[in-house]
Phi, psi and omega in degrees: 000137183268125174291141174229137181278126175235166182224148172225141178247156182228127175240119171259125178215125175058040177075007181246145181260130177290123170244163176234156175265122180295134180271341187229161172296155351293158172069027177306127179097350183271158184275147185204167169284146178292130182180182182174204184270144181280129177278153175311130178080003184260140172278164177296327183295314180297320183291320179291327173293314181297309178301329177292315182289318181298320187271342181241339181093350182267144176273148174229169184236187184326115178299146172267105191281124172227116181271157176244140185304135175065024175248122173232137347288168171308152169276150185243132179239146179203172178250138173288138181299332181227096190293340180270000182288149182242142173304144179299150178290000000 
């Protein structure tokens, strides 16, 4: 089995956390944080921004890195560039 690096992003607004409904297995149809695999040659910062935009349709800017103890990779938090934008239906 080949190890793969993944990232997840968290957007919190008005006390709510943005979740996406998974399109693929595993856990198709379940709610999750937007995220996915880091591509070869991509930094984790680039990956979390790319995955966030791909999965929500929202643009984000430079992530505010906040690591959690004993968690690899760090979790990334960011603010949407347009806080009034809504994810595509």
